[in-house]
C-alpha positions in Angstrom: -33.1 -5.3 3.0 -29.4 -5.5 3.4 -27.0 -6.7 6.3 -25.7 -4.9 8.9 -22.3 -4.0 9.4 -20.7 -5.8 12.2 -18.2 -3.4 14.0 -14.8 -4.8 16.5 -16.6 -3.9 19.0 -19.5 -5.8 18.4 -17.2 -8.3 17.2 -15.1 -8.3 20.2 -18.0 -7.7 23.0 -18.3 -11.4 21.8 -15.5 -12.8 22.5 -14.5 -14.6 25.6 -13.8 -12.0 28.3 -10.5 -14.5 29.2 -9.5 -14.2 25.4 -11.0 -10.5 25.3 -7.3 -8.8 25.2 -6.1 -11.1 23.1 -7.7 -10.9 20.4 -7.7 -6.8 20.8 -3.6 -7.0 20.6 -3.6 -9.1 17.9 -6.6 -6.7 16.2 -4.3 -4.1 16.7 -1.4 -5.9 15.0 -2.8 -7.3 12.3 -4.2 -3.4 11.0 -0.6 -1.9 12.0 0.7 -4.1 9.7 -1.8 -3.3 6.6 -3.9 -6.2 7.1 -7.6 -5.6 5.7 -10.5 -7.2 8.5 -14.3 -7.5 7.8 -16.7 -8.6 9.5 -20.3 -10.2 9.3 -22.5 -12.1 11.1 -23.1 -16.3 10.0 -25.2 -18.9 11.8 -22.8 -20.1 14.1 -21.5 -15.9 15.0 -19.9 -13.4 13.7 -16.4 -13.9 11.4 -13.5 -11.4 11.0 -12.0 -11.8 7.3 -8.3 -10.8 7.6 -6.8 -10.5 4.3 -3.1 -8.7 3.4 -2.2 -7.9 0.2 -2.8 -6.3 -3.6 -4.8 -8.2 -4.3 -6.1 -8.6 -1.0 -5.7 -12.6 -0.6 -6.7 -14.6 2.9 -4.5 -14.5 5.1 -6.9 -15.8 8.2 -10.4 -15.8 9.8 -11.7 -15.8 13.4 -14.8 -17.8 14.0 -16.8 -19.5 15.7 -18.1 -22.8 16.1 -20.0 -24.2 19.4 -19.7 -20.6 20.6 -16.1 -21.5 21.4 -13.1 -19.1 18.8 -11.1 -20.1 16.1 -8.4 -19.3 14.1 -7.9 -20.1 10.8 -4.7 -19.5 9.4 -4.2 -19.9 5.4 -0.7 -20.8 5.3 0.7 -21.0 2.2 3.6 -20.3 2.0 4.7 -22.9 4.9 7.4 -24.3 3.5 8.8 -21.3 4.5 9.1 -21.9 8.3 8.6 -25.5 8.8 10.9 -25.7 11.4 8.3 -23.0 13.1 5.6 -26.5 12.5 8.4 -28.6 14.0 7.8 -26.5 17.4 3.6 -26.2 17.3 1.9 -27.9 20.8 0.4 -31.2 20.9 -3.2 -29.8 21.4 -2.1 -27.2 17.7 -0.6 -31.1 15.8 -3.6 -33.1 16.7 -5.8 -30.3 15.5 -3.8 -30.5 12.5 -3.4 -34.8 12.1 -7.5 -34.3 12.2 -8.6 -31.8 9.5 -9.8 -32.8 6.2 -7.4 -34.2 3.8 -7.1 -32.9 0.5 -9.0 -34.0 -1.9 -6.9 -32.4 -4.8 -3.0 -33.5 -3.9 -4.7 -37.6 -2.5 -7.8 -38.0 -4.7 -7.4 -36.2 -7.9 -11.0 -34.9 -6.9 -11.4 -31.6 -6.2 -11.3 -28.7 -7.7 -8.3 -27.6 -9.9 -7.5 -24.4 -8.7 -8.0 -25.6 -5.1 -4.7 -25.4 -3.4 -4.2 -28.2 -0.5 -1.2 -28.0 1.4 1.7 -31.0 1.7 4.5 -30.9 4.4 5.5 -32.7 7.2 5.4 -32.2 10.8 6.5 -34.7 14.0 8.0 -36.9 11.0 4.2 -37.6 9.5 2.9 -36.8 6.2 0.7 -34.5 5.6 -2.2 -33.6 2.9 -4.1 -31.0 4.1 -7.4 -29.2 3.1 -6.7 -25.4 2.9 -10.4 -24.7 4.7 -9.5 -26.7 8.1 -6.0 -27.7 8.4 -4.6 -24.7 10.0 -7.8 -24.2 12.7 -7.5 -23.4 15.7 -8.9 -23.2 18.8 -7.9 -20.5 20.7 -6.5 -21.4 24.0 -4.0 -20.5 26.7 -1.4 -22.2 25.0 -2.2 -22.2 21.8 -2.7 -17.9 22.0 1.2 -17.5 21.1 1.3 -19.7 18.6 -1.6 -18.7 16.7 0.4 -15.5 17.1 3.4 -16.8 15.3 2.4 -18.5 12.9 0.1 -15.3 11.7 3.5 -13.6 11.6 5.8 -15.7 9.7 2.6 -15.9 7.2 2.9 -12.6 7.3 6.7 -12.0 7.0 6.8 -14.7 3.9 3.7 -12.6 2.1 5.6 -9.1 2.6 9.2 -10.7 1.3 
């Protein structure tokens, strides 16, 4: 039996009340910026997949882990906004530092098609996996930085 289509309203209803206005605002910004957003149901909850461009490429995901809302950003163009990375709050930097290393960059053990991230933050060299490097818990502190990060990446993809 085919899976039922998930709507933004269904996704939005599962978000903590404290974050619903933020999610609504970010959703509107992404749609107005030409992004395509699809919603799926996964075992941990709903997943929002945001793509942009032609052909469409992943820009970000909204996902749930242990019933907490996270945003994963695919920072393909971080070299263009490295100064911004230096402004991230401690909780977001800690998330990056604790994320997995890129097997291809560090040990040449991952798929040759996989592209991890190689960058500096707080004077430390990072070689991180693209699938969890920029995965941030939505908190009041992180909200404006998540939005700014997405704006930077979207801006670079529009160039």
